[in-house]
Every structure is written in structure tokens, then in C-alpha cells.
C-alpha positions as CSV (number, residue, x, y, z in Angstrom):
1,M,-7.3,-18.4,-4.0
2,K,-6.5,-20.6,-7.0
3,F,-4.6,-19.7,-10.2
4,E,-7.6,-20.2,-12.4
5,E,-9.5,-17.6,-10.3
6,L,-6.9,-14.9,-11.0
7,P,-7.9,-12.0,-13.4
8,L,-4.6,-12.4,-15.3
9,K,-2.9,-15.7,-16.0
10,V,0.6,-14.4,-15.2
11,R,3.2,-16.6,-13.5
12,F,5.7,-15.7,-10.9
13,D,7.2,-19.1,-10.4
14,N,10.1,-19.2,-7.9
15,K,10.1,-15.4,-7.6
16,V,10.7,-14.3,-4.0
17,I,8.2,-11.5,-3.3
18,V,8.4,-9.4,-0.1
19,I,5.2,-7.7,0.8
20,T,5.2,-5.2,3.8
21,G,1.9,-4.6,5.6
22,A,0.8,-8.0,4.3
23,G,-1.3,-8.7,7.4
24,G,-3.7,-5.9,6.3
25,V,-6.8,-6.1,4.1
26,I,-5.2,-4.9,0.9
27,C,-1.8,-6.5,0.9
28,S,-3.0,-9.9,2.3
29,E,-5.2,-10.1,-0.9
30,L,-2.2,-9.3,-3.1
31,A,-0.1,-11.9,-1.2
32,K,-2.6,-14.6,-1.8
33,A,-2.9,-13.8,-5.5
34,L,0.8,-13.7,-6.1
35,A,1.2,-17.0,-4.2
36,A,-1.4,-18.5,-6.4
37,A,0.6,-17.4,-9.4
38,G,3.7,-19.3,-8.1
39,G,5.5,-16.6,-6.1
40,K,7.3,-17.4,-2.9
41,I,5.8,-14.9,-0.5
42,A,7.6,-13.2,2.4
43,V,4.6,-12.0,4.4
44,M,5.8,-9.1,6.5
45,D,3.9,-7.1,9.1
46,L,4.5,-5.2,12.3
47,R,2.6,-8.0,14.1
48,L,3.8,-11.5,13.6
49,E,0.4,-13.0,14.3
50,S,-1.1,-10.9,11.5
51,A,1.6,-12.0,9.1
52,E,1.2,-15.6,10.1
53,R,-2.5,-15.5,9.5
54,T,-1.9,-14.5,5.9
55,A,1.0,-17.0,5.4
56,S,-1.0,-19.9,6.9
57,E,-3.9,-19.2,4.5
58,I,-1.5,-19.3,1.6
59,R,0.1,-22.5,2.7
60,N,-3.3,-24.1,3.3
61,N,-4.1,-23.4,-0.3
62,G,-0.9,-25.0,-1.5
63,G,1.2,-21.9,-1.9
64,I,4.6,-21.0,-0.4
65,A,4.7,-18.3,2.2
66,M,6.6,-17.5,5.4
67,A,5.7,-14.9,8.0
68,Y,8.1,-12.2,9.3
69,A,7.7,-9.5,11.9
70,A,9.4,-6.2,11.2
71,N,8.8,-2.5,11.8
72,V,9.4,-0.8,8.5
73,L,10.7,2.3,10.3
74,K,13.6,0.3,12.0
75,K,16.5,-0.6,9.7
76,E,17.7,-3.3,12.1
77,D,14.3,-5.0,11.9
78,L,14.4,-4.9,8.1
79,K,18.0,-6.3,8.0
80,A,17.2,-9.1,10.3
81,A,14.1,-10.0,8.3
82,H,16.1,-9.9,5.1
83,E,18.6,-12.3,6.4
84,K,15.9,-14.8,7.4
85,I,14.1,-14.4,4.0
86,V,17.3,-15.2,2.1
87,K,17.9,-18.3,4.2
88,E,14.4,-19.6,4.0
89,L,13.1,-18.4,0.6
90,G,16.1,-17.0,-1.4
91,E,17.2,-13.6,-2.6
92,V,14.4,-11.1,-3.2
93,D,13.1,-10.5,-6.8
94,I,10.1,-8.2,-6.1
95,L,9.2,-5.8,-3.3
96,I,5.7,-4.5,-2.6
97,N,5.7,-1.6,-0.2
98,G,2.3,-1.9,1.4
99,A,2.9,-0.7,4.9
100,G,1.2,2.6,5.6
101,G,-1.9,4.2,6.9
102,N,-3.4,7.2,8.8
103,N,-3.7,8.1,12.4
104,P,-6.4,10.1,14.2
105,R,-3.8,12.3,15.8
106,A,-3.0,13.7,12.3
107,Q,-6.5,14.6,11.1
108,T,-8.8,17.5,11.8
109,D,-12.4,17.0,12.9
110,K,-13.8,19.4,10.4
111,E,-13.3,19.8,6.6
112,Y,-13.2,23.6,6.7
113,Y,-11.8,26.0,9.3
114,E,-14.0,28.6,10.8
115,L,-12.9,31.4,13.2
116,G,-12.8,30.2,16.8
117,D,-12.6,26.5,16.0
118,E,-9.4,26.2,17.9
119,E,-11.2,27.3,21.1
120,K,-13.9,24.6,20.7
121,D,-13.8,20.9,21.8
122,L,-12.5,19.7,18.5
123,I,-9.3,19.2,16.6
124,S,-8.6,22.1,14.3
125,F,-5.6,22.6,12.0
126,F,-3.9,24.5,14.9
127,D,-4.4,21.5,17.2
128,L,-2.8,18.9,15.0
129,D,-0.3,16.8,17.0
130,Q,3.2,17.2,15.7
131,A,4.2,13.7,16.8
132,G,1.0,12.3,15.1
133,V,1.8,14.1,11.9
134,Q,5.4,12.9,11.9
135,F,4.3,9.3,12.6
136,V,1.9,9.3,9.6
137,F,4.5,10.9,7.3
138,D,7.2,8.5,8.5
139,L,5.1,5.4,8.2
140,N,4.1,6.1,4.6
141,F,7.2,7.7,3.2
142,L,10.1,6.4,5.2
143,G,8.1,3.1,5.5
144,T,8.5,2.9,1.7
145,L,12.1,4.2,1.4
146,L,13.7,2.1,4.1
147,P,12.4,-1.3,3.0
148,T,13.5,-0.4,-0.6
149,Q,17.0,0.4,0.6
150,E,17.2,-3.0,2.3
151,F,15.5,-5.3,-0.2
152,A,16.5,-3.6,-3.4
153,R,20.1,-4.7,-2.7
154,D,18.9,-8.1,-4.0
155,I,16.5,-6.7,-6.6
156,V,19.2,-4.7,-8.5
157,K,21.2,-7.8,-8.9
158,R,18.3,-9.9,-10.1
159,K,16.6,-7.3,-12.4
160,G,13.4,-7.5,-10.4
161,N,11.0,-4.7,-9.6
162,V,9.4,-2.6,-6.9
163,L,5.7,-1.7,-6.5
164,N,4.7,1.0,-4.1
165,I,1.2,1.7,-2.7
166,S,0.3,5.3,-3.2
167,S,-3.3,6.7,-3.1
168,M,-5.6,8.7,-5.2
169,N,-5.3,11.5,-2.7
170,A,-1.7,11.9,-3.8
171,F,-3.2,13.6,-6.9
172,T,-5.8,15.8,-5.0
173,P,-5.6,15.9,-1.2
174,L,-8.6,14.8,0.8
175,T,-10.0,17.0,3.6
176,K,-9.2,16.2,7.2
177,I,-6.0,14.2,6.6
178,P,-3.2,16.5,5.5
179,A,-0.4,14.3,6.8
180,Y,-1.6,11.2,5.0
181,S,-2.3,13.1,1.7
182,G,1.1,14.7,1.8
183,A,2.9,11.5,2.6
184,K,1.2,9.6,-0.3
185,A,2.1,12.5,-2.6
186,A,5.7,11.9,-1.5
187,V,5.4,8.2,-2.2
188,S,4.2,9.0,-5.8
189,N,7.1,11.4,-6.3
190,F,9.6,8.9,-4.8
191,T,8.2,6.2,-7.2
192,Q,9.1,8.4,-10.2
193,W,12.5,9.3,-8.7
194,L,13.4,5.7,-8.0
195,A,12.2,4.6,-11.4
196,V,14.8,7.0,-13.0
197,H,17.5,6.1,-10.4
198,F,17.3,2.4,-11.1
199,S,16.6,2.6,-14.8
200,K,20.2,1.7,-15.8
201,V,20.1,-1.6,-13.9
202,N,16.9,-2.7,-15.5
203,V,14.8,-2.4,-12.3
204,R,11.3,-1.1,-12.8
205,V,9.5,0.9,-10.1
206,N,5.8,1.6,-10.3
207,A,2.9,2.3,-7.9
208,I,-0.8,1.7,-7.7
209,A,-3.0,4.4,-6.3
210,P,-6.2,2.9,-4.7
211,G,-9.2,5.0,-4.4
212,F,-11.7,4.2,-1.7
213,F,-11.6,0.7,-0.2
214,V,-12.8,0.0,3.3
215,T,-9.9,-0.9,5.5
216,K,-9.1,-0.8,9.3
217,Q,-7.4,2.6,8.9
218,N,-10.4,4.4,7.4
219,Q,-13.3,2.4,9.0
220,S,-14.0,5.2,11.5
221,L,-14.1,7.9,8.9
222,L,-16.5,6.0,6.7
223,F,-18.9,4.3,9.1
224,N,-20.4,5.2,12.5
225,A,-20.2,2.9,15.4
226,D,-23.6,1.4,14.6
227,G,-22.5,0.6,11.0
228,T,-24.4,3.4,9.3
229,P,-22.5,5.4,6.7
230,T,-21.0,8.7,7.7
231,P,-21.7,11.9,5.7
232,R,-18.2,11.5,4.3
233,T,-19.1,8.2,2.8
234,N,-22.1,9.7,1.1
235,K,-19.8,12.5,-0.3
236,I,-17.3,9.9,-1.5
237,L,-19.8,7.8,-3.3
238,N,-21.5,10.8,-4.9
239,S,-18.0,11.8,-6.2
240,T,-17.2,8.3,-7.5
241,P,-18.7,7.9,-11.0
242,M,-19.0,4.1,-10.5
243,G,-21.0,4.9,-7.3
244,R,-19.4,2.3,-4.9
245,F,-16.4,1.4,-2.9
246,G,-13.7,-0.8,-4.5
247,E,-13.3,-4.4,-3.7
248,V,-9.7,-5.4,-2.7
249,S,-9.8,-8.1,-5.4
250,E,-10.0,-5.3,-8.0
251,L,-6.4,-4.3,-7.1
252,V,-5.0,-7.7,-8.1
253,G,-5.1,-7.4,-11.9
254,A,-3.3,-4.1,-12.0
255,T,-0.7,-5.4,-9.5
256,M,0.0,-8.5,-11.5
257,F,0.2,-6.5,-14.7
258,L,2.7,-4.0,-13.4
259,L,4.9,-6.7,-11.8
260,S,4.9,-8.8,-14.9
261,E,8.1,-8.6,-17.1
262,E,6.2,-10.1,-20.0
263,A,3.3,-7.6,-19.9
264,A,4.9,-4.4,-18.6
265,S,8.6,-4.6,-19.4
266,F,8.7,-1.0,-20.7
267,I,6.6,0.6,-18.0
268,T,8.3,2.3,-15.1
269,G,7.6,5.4,-13.0
270,V,3.8,5.0,-13.4
271,V,1.3,5.7,-10.6
272,L,-1.9,3.9,-11.7
273,P,-5.2,5.1,-10.1
274,I,-7.7,2.4,-9.3
275,D,-10.5,4.5,-8.0
276,G,-13.8,4.0,-9.9
277,G,-13.2,7.4,-11.7
278,F,-12.9,9.5,-8.6
279,S,-9.8,11.3,-9.7
280,S,-11.4,12.1,-13.1
281,Y,-14.6,13.6,-11.8
282,S,-14.9,17.3,-11.3
283,G,-18.3,17.1,-9.5
284,V,-20.2,18.6,-12.3
């Protein structure tokens, strides 16, 4: 990705930007864009090979990026990564909390419960795995809170900002995935709370709320093994006024805008939907 290809010509020269979950589909795209705009990117992922893949692509395009492995649910991992980042790139100016996702153990097989479902060969609400639900909630909420605790130690000194990744189902929960919906609602609420908490030290905290983008986490919900769309995909597209899934490149402009001090210096506590109109449509 080149600077001239970016949707906004905003510069982040010499800004150290930590992005968790940056080996994934969405945050790798954000990492590449912010590197093209001059940022020094700390590409963080649970798997070092995934982080290195993104970092290598950035370096091959002339950007600055280093890969770091860290579990966002382990404070000792985050601290160790922070120490390496400071040594190799400098103190942190911006944090994007992109780590998150769903897990099949925390979703029901059916959208609606019917009497006797718990006795059938399917996962009903009553069969949801406690450990699976806790994992999803922890990954999304604590996986946002703990990195912020670690990296905002730099950010509050440097008057930087934090961007969280929420979801449009934080506004209205989706069927089948109660843990993920609840956790993302918590991320949105935490974004507003943190924006107020850090307001006196000139640190802005915002979030983007992507609608439906095809990622590794939702692939099995949206497409069958043979690649054909599931009934859920048809319902999604029929409920999205723009009639399609989003492209990850369409998250870049909003991200750059919210992170920019020149463009968004008086914007904090905002959760911005990027969903093709899904959250605005009543179905009639």
C-alpha cells in the first residue's frame, strides 16, 4: 500500500502505533495503511508468524514495522512486548485494540429456541459452554482493557489516542452469538468510559463498529464448506441497504480520521458504525 492510494492524506510520521490482532484480516489492513502514512507499526498478534507476515509486507513496501507475539489476556506478555517496542521503535503514541473474535463454543445452533431443543443434537441456549462464553467475553473486553492499561502508560504522557474495535452488534445483538454481542457492547461502553477518564490529559478514545466483513472468525457462519452462502448470509445482505459485505479497505478512512489530531481533535467517546446502513434499517 502506498501513501497516494490512501483515502485520506493524513500523516502519522514517527508515531509509534501498536495494533493488537494485526495478523488478522482487518487489522493487517489498518497496519499497512498507517505504515504508508508514516507510522512506525508494532504489529502484535498471538502468533508471531502472523504478525511477521504483516510486518514483512509493510517493510517490503518501504514502511517501518516490527512483529511482536503477545497474548492480550496475559499482562506479562503485554509488558514484555511493551519493553521491546520502546527499545526498537520508541514510546507508544497510538493504540488500536484489534484483538477479538467469536468462538463456536459460545454460539447457539438456532436463532430461536423451541421447547425440547436442549434434548436434540444441537447447541441450545441451555447448552452454551461456560468456558467458551467466558473466553469470548474475556478476549473481546479484557483483551481491550489490558492492552490499554499497559500501553496507555506511554500514551497519557504523549497526548496520543486509543482506537477500539467494537461491532455493529453492540447496538443491536445478533442471533446465535450472545457472548460476542455482549462483549462488544462492553467494548463500546468502555470506549465511552475511557474517553471521559482520560479527557483531562488530552487523550482521545474512540471506536469503529464494523458491520459485516468476511473474516476467519465468521467464515463458517456466512459460507458453507463448498463456498455457497448460508441462509444467514442472505438475511444479512437483505438487511443491509447497500446490499453487500464491506471491504476491509473501507475501514481505513474512518480509522485515519479518528486517529488524526488535525481532523478529529475534538472527537472522543464516539463509536462509529461502518456497516452499509445495517444499523439504520428496520427491515421495512
